[in-house]
N, C-alpha and C positions, 0 to 999 in steps of 0.2 A: 216515206218508208225506205230504210236501207235494204240492201240485198238480203240481210239476215232476218228481215221481217220485223225489226224493232223501230220504235218511234225515234226520229232524229232529235226530238226535243231533249230527251234525257234517256239515252239507251240503257244506262245502268238501272235506273228506276223501272223502266219498262221490262227489262229482263227479270228483275226481282219480282215484279207483280205477276207476270205471266207464268213463269215456271215455278217460282216460289209459292204462289197462291195455289197452283195446281196440286203441289204436294200437300199443303196444309188442308185443302178442301177434300181431296180424294183419299189421302192416306191418314189424315188426322195427325200428322207428325210435323215437326218443325226442324229447322236448321239453326245452328248457332250463328248469330249475326256476323261474327267475325269470319266464319267459314264461308258464308254466303257472299260477303263482300269480296273475299279473295277469288271465289269462282267468277263473280261478275267482272272483276278487273281483268282476270286472265282471258275471259271470254271476249270482252271488248277489244283487248289487244289483238286477239286472234282474228276477230272480225275485220278490224282495220287492216291488218297485214294481208289477209286474203283479198279483201276488196281492192286495196291499192295495187296488189300484184295483178289481179284480173283486169283492172282498169288500164294499167300500163300495157298489158298484152293486147287488149282490144284497140287501144288508141294508137300505139306505136308499133306493136308487133315485135318489140325488142326484148321483152322479158323472156327469160329462159322458161322452158316447160317446167311446171311445178313438179316437185318430187312428193308424190302423194303418200308413199310409204305404206300401202296396204295392198295385199295381193289381189283383192277384189277389183281394184281399179288399176288396170294395166296401161299400156302405151296409148291406146285409143282414147282413154279418159284424159290423159295428160295432154294429148295433142289437140283436143277440142276444148276451147276456153269455157264454154258453158258447162260441159261435163266435168271438167277439172274443178270449176267453182262449186258445182253441186257436191262433188265428192269431198272437197276440202271442208265445206260448210257442214256436211253430214258428220264428218269425223270430229270437227270442232264441237258441234252440238252433242255428239256422243260423249266426248270427254267431259263436257260440262255436266251432263246429266249423271254420269258415273261419279264425278266428284261430289255432286250433291247427295247421291245415294250413299256414298261413303261417310258423309257427315250428318246423316239423319240422326236426330236424337231419339234414342230408344234402346231397348235391350238388344243383345247381339243377334238373337234369332230373328227378331223383326227386321233389323238392319240387313241381315243376310237375305231375307225374303225380298226386301225392297231392291237390293242389288241385283238379285236374280231376275226379278220382274222387269227392272229397267234394262238389263242386258238383253232379255228376250225381245223387248220392244225395239231396242236399238238395232239388233240384228235383223229383225223382221222388216224394219222400215228403211233399210239401206237402199239407195237409189239403184244399185246394181240388180236388185230383185224385181225391177219393173221394166218392161220392154221399152216404154216410151223414154226412159232415162238412161238406158244402157247402150252406149255407142258400139260396144263389141257385138251385141246381139243385133242391133240395127244394121250394122255393116254386113253381118253375115246374111241377114234377110235380103239385103240388096244384092249381094254377091251371088246368092243362090236363087235369085228371082222369086223369093217368097217360099221356097221349098223348106227352109229351116223352120219357118213358122208353122207350116203344115205338119212337118215331122214333130214339132213340139206339141201341137194339139193332139196328134196321135199318141205320143208318149203320155200326155196328161190323161187322156181317156183310158189308156191301159192301166195307169197307176190308180185312177179312181176305181176301176173295176177290181184291182188287187187290194186296195185299201191302204196303200202306203207309197211313199216316194221311193222309187227304185234307186238304190245306191250302187248297183252293179248290173251287168248284163246277166240276168238270172237264167236266161236260156242256155248259157254255156255250161252250167253246173248241174250235176245230178248225183244225189247221195248214193254211194255204192258204185258209181261208175268212174268219176274223176275226183271225188272227195270222199272221205271215210272209206278208203280202199284197203287198209291193212287187213290181211286175210285172217278170218276168224269164224267162229260159230256161236250161235245162241244156244246155250246149254241149260238155261232155266228161264222161266218167266212166271210172273204173277200179275195181279191187276195193276201194280205200280211200275214195274220195271222188267226189262230183259237183262240177263247176265250174259255178256259176251266173253268167250275165251279165245285168245289170239294164238294163232299157229306159231310155234317156236321158230326162230330164225337161227338158232345155234344148236349144235349137237347135244350140248348139256345145258341145264338150267339150274338156277339156285333152288335149294330145297324148299325155301319159303316163298310162296307165291305173292304176287302183288295185286291189290285191289284198288281201282280208281273209283272215286265217288264224285262225279262232276256235278255242277249246279243243276237243279231241277227247273230253273227259270230259263234255261237255254238247252239246246241240243248238245249231246256229249261230244259231237265230232269237232268241236273247237280244238280238242286234243288229238285230232286225226284229220287235219285238213288235206294235206298233200304228203306224199312219202318224204319229201325233203324238210318238212317242218312239223312232223307228227311227233308229239310227246309219247304217244302210245307206241309207235314203231321204234322210236329211240329206246324206250324201256325194254321192249322185246329184244332188240339188238344187243342190249347189255346182258342178256341171259336170264331175264326174269319171266317166269310163267305168269302172264298178265291177264287179269280179268277186269272188265269195265261195266259199270252200271249204266244202262241206257234207259233213262226215265221215259215213261209213257207220257204222251201229250194228252192231258185230261180232257174228257168230254163230259156231257151232261150226266153220264152214269156215275161220275166220280165227284160230284159236287159236295158230297158230305164228308169227304176224306179230311182227316185232322192231322195236326202235327204228330201226334202219337202214332197214327197210321203210317205216316211217312218214315218215322224212325224205326218202328217195329217191322213193317213189311218192306222197308227199303234196305238200309245198310246192315241192320242186324240180320235180316234174312240173307242178304248177300254174303256176309261174313260166314255164316253157318254153312252156306252152300259151297263156298270156296274151300272151307275146311273139309267138308264131306267129300268133295271131288278129289282134292289133292292129298288128303290124309294128314295135312299139316295142322298142328295145334295152334301155332302162332303164324300170322301172316303180316306182311307189310301193307300199309294202307296210305292212300293219298286222297285228300279232299281239295277241291278247287272252288273258291268263292263261297257261295251258299252251300255247296257240297261239303266244304270244310266245316261249316257250322253244323250241318246235319251229321257228318261223320263223328265230330267231337261229341255231339249230344248222344249219339248211339253208343260210343265207347264209354261215356260217363254212366249211361244206363247199365251197361254190362258190368262196369266196375262196381257199381252199387250192389250188383248181384254176386260179386266175388269173381267175376270172369274178366280175364285180361287177354283177349285174342290177338291184340296188335303187338307185333314185334317192333314196329316203328310207325310213326305218324308223320306224314308230310302235309303241310297246310300251305296252299298257294293263294295269295291275296284273299285272306279269310278274316272276317270279323268275329271275334268272340267277346271282346269288350267293346260295347257300342257307345262309349262316351263321346267319341269323335267320329261321326259318320260322314264327314265331308259335306258335299253339296246336297246329298240326299236328305240331310237333316231338315232342310227347309220344307219338305213335304210331310213331315211327321209331327203331329201334336195330338193331344187328347181328342179334339173335335174331329180331326181327319180320320183317326183310327175308329172312333165311334161310328162315323158315317159308313166306313167299310163294314163294320160289324153288323149294322142294321140293314145293309143292302145285299151283301154276299156272304156274310158270316152266319154263325149259329143263331144270332138274334134277328135275322131277317124274317119279317112276318110271312113272306111268301116262300120261305125256305132258303137254304144256302144256294149260292150260285158260283160262277166261275169268274176269276179275274182274267180277262181276255189278254192273250199274249200280245196282241197289237197295241194295247194300252201300255204295257210295260215297254215294248220296243220303242214306241213314240216318246215315252218319258226319257228313256236313256239317250235317244237321239237328240232331244232338246237340251241335254246337258252340254252338248257341243253343237249348237245349231248351225253355226257357219260351216263347219266341216261335214256334218251329217244330215243337214236339211237344206239350207239355202244354196249351198254349193250345187246341189243336184237340181233344185228348182231352176236355177239359172241355166245349167247345162242341158237338162232334160227338156225343159219347156220353152225357155226363151231362145235357146240356140238350136234346139232340135237334135241334140247329140245323144248317143247311146253311151251310158257310162261304161268304162272299161271293165272287163271281168276281174274280179278280186274275190278270192275264196273267203277271206275273213268277213267281208261285207255281205256275201251271200249268206253265210252262217248268221250274221247279225240280223238279217231280215227274216230268218226262219224261226219265228217266234213260237212260244209255248204258253199254254194256259196254266192256271193254278187253281186248285179248289179253294173256295172262299174261306172255310173254317181254318184250313191249314195256314193260308196266307195271313189271316187276321191274328191268329195266335203268334205267328212269327213276328208280325209287325208290332204287336203290343208288348210282348215279353222281351224282345231284343232291342229294336230301334227306339221304342218309346220308353220302356221301363228299365232296360239294360240289366236284366236279372240273370242272364246265363252265367255271368262271371261270379255271381255270389253263391258260395257253397250252401246247399240246402234250400235255396229260395224257390227253385222250380221243381215240380214233380212231372216227370215224363214217363209214360209206360209204367206208372205205379211206383217209380223210384225217384228219390231225392237226388238231384244232380250235384256233383262236385267234380269239376274238371281236374282238380288236383289229385284225385284218386286214380287217374289213368296212369298205369305203370308202363310207360313206353318212351323211348327217346323220341324227340320231336324236332322236325326240321321246318322252320317257318320262313317262307319266302314272301317278300313284298316288292312292289314296283314303285320307284321313286316319284313318278309323275301320275300315279293312280288317283283319279278324282272320285272313284266309287268306293275304294277301300284305301284311304290315306295310309301311307307306309308307317307313319307314326302310330296310327291306330292298330295296324297289324302287329307292330312291336309290342303292344299291350297284351298280346296273347302269351308272350314268353313267360311272364311271372305266374300265369295261371296254372302252368304245369310244374311238376316238382322233380322230374327226372332230368336226364341229360338233354340239353337243348342247344339248338344252333339257329342263328338268324342270318339270312343272306338278303341283301338288297340289290335289286336289278334296276337298270335304267328303263325309261319309257313308261307306258301306261298299263292299265288293268289287263289288257289282252296282249298287246305287242310286247310287253315286258316278259310275260310268261312264254309266249310262243316265239322263242329266240334260239333257233338251232345253232349248234357250234359251227357247222360248216358255212353258215352265212357270214361269220366273222363280224357281226354287228354289235354295237352298243358295248356296255361294260357292266360290271357288278362289283359290289363292295362286300368285303369279308372282315369280320372281327369276332374272334372266338370268345372274347370277353362279353359279358352281358350286363352292362351297368344299368342303373335304375331308370334312366331316361333314354329316349331315342336319340336326342341330340348328343348325349355323351357317347352313345354307341357309334354314331356317324363320325364324331370327332376322332375316335380311335380306329376307324376302319381303314382298310387298304383297298384302293380301287384296282380291279383287275380287268384287262381288256377281254371282250368277247362274252359268250354265253355263260350263264350260271349253271347250265345243265350238267357239265362235267363235275362241278363241285357237289351237286346233289347226287350224281351217279356214284361217286366215290363213297359218299356217306351211306347211301342205300346199300351198296355192296357189302359194307361192314356189318349189316344187319340181315343179310339175305341167306346166310348159311352156306354150307358146302355145295359143290356141284354134283348133280345127279343126271342120269340120262333124261333127255327131253321126252315127254310123252309122245307116242306115235299117233294117237287119236285124241280129239277133244272130248271133254266130259268124262263119262265112266262112273262106275260105282252107283248105278241107278239113275244117272243123269244123261239122257240121250240128246243128241243134236236135234234141235227144233228146226233151225233154218240157218243159212249162211249169214254172216255179218254183212251189213250193219243191222239187219233185222227189220221187222215191220214197225216197231214202235217209233223209231227215229224218222220214219217216212211220213208219219201222220202230220198234217198241217193244222195250225191253229185256226 
C-alpha cells in the first residue's frame, strides 16, 4: 500500500474503483469517463509529489518545509513531517472529491446538493479537527501540562448544556447593557412585536418618520450592536424620528400564527401606529433580509386597498424574486416542504409547532462550516481556548423560533414556487398582491459576497417596482456588508444610476467608491424625509404611552 492507501499494482484503477464506485452506489450517479480519468491523473501526480517530498525530508532532512497553503495548518504542521504529510494528503483528497462532485452527471440542483454534501464531509474530516492529529493542540497540551485539555472538556460540557458551539465569549455581552444601547422607549406592543421609538439626537427632525422592519428570524439588534456600528443610531443622528419593530421570540402560545398574521399584526400595525403617534400620513420604511420581504408584502396588501403609506422603501439584502436563492436552494424541494407542512405546519396531525431557532442557527452556521463551526471546535475543545468577544457573533448565536404555519407558507410560496413576484398570484390578508402597485421610491442594497441573498438575485427586485428606483452594491457578505459604518473607513461600494436589464450590465457600468454605502443611502433618504420640525420632547403620545425602556422584553427572550 502507498501512503495514500491505494494499491501499488494499479493506483489509477484502484482510485477509480474505490471512490468512483462509492459515488455510483451511494448516490446513484455517474461521472463522465473523461472527467474521471483527468481527476485520476491529477490525483496520482499529487500523491507522487507529496510522497517523494516527504520521503526526502525523512531520509535526508534536506527538503524545505512544505508550503501547505491553508490557514488550518500552520507552522507546527509544516515542521512535523507526519503532520505535513497528513495535511497535504487531506487537501489533495479534498480537491479530488470536489472535482468529482463538480463533474457528476445530473441536473444542476442534484449536482449542487452533491457539492454541498461533499464539502461538508471534507470540512468535518480535516485532520485539524482531531486532537490526535493536530500538532498545535498537542503542543499546547504538553506546554500547559494538560490544562488545555481540561479546559477544552469544560468548554465542551458548557456548550452541550447550551446546545450550540460557542462562537464568542457570551459572558461579555448583555442586551441593553453593552449592545442594543441606543436610547429609546417601547411605545406599543401586541402579541407579535414591540415598537421602539428612539430618543432624538438632534434638536430638529424630519417631518416624516422612519420605520425599520428587521428580519423575524433574528433579533433586531443586528441594527444596533454598538454605538460605533449601529444603523439605528446613525439614522437617528441624521435627524430622523426612528421607530423599529422588535419581533417577539415565539413560544408554544404562538404555534398557530400564519403569514397573514405576521403581515397584518406586524408591519401593517406598525405603520398605522407610527402614523398615529407622529401624525404623518406618509412615512419612510426599511426592511432588512426577510424583513424586506415582509415589508414589501405588507405594502402590496395596503396598495391593493388603495393605501400608500410609504414615502420611500429601503430594502437591504432582500429577496423578492426567488429564482436564484444561492446555496439555500439545496435545502428546498417539494418533498422537504411537505415534510415541514406535516410536522410543524397546518397539516401536522398533532397540530402546528415551532421551527426551533437553534435549527435555523445551525443551518446558517454550516453554510460556512470552517469559519463558524470547526474553527471553534478546534479552539474551544482541542486547545481549551475561550473565543474572543465579538458582538456580531453573539447576535448570531441569539436565535429565534418561528411559528410552523407562517414558516411553511413562506417556504412554499417564495423559495419553492417563487410566486411573490407574479402579480395577482398570491392572496395575503384577503388581497391579491402586486408589488408593482406600491407607489414609492425604492432603494435596493445588496452585498457582493452574500451567500444567503446573492446580489444578482437582489437586483431582480428592481424591475418589480415601477417608480423611482436606485440600486447600490456593497462589498463583503450578508451582514458585514450591511453593518459598515462610515467612520470605520472599510470596504467599498458600487454606484450606477442606470438600471439595465441584467445585473452583469449594471456592474459593468458601475463606479466603485471607497468606504461605506451609508452616506449614499442617507442622502437619498433625506430627499424623501420632508422639512425639519422640532424634535419631540417625549416618546409616544396621542394615546400611546411608554411601556418600558428600550430594548424591551421581547428581545430578551431566548429561544
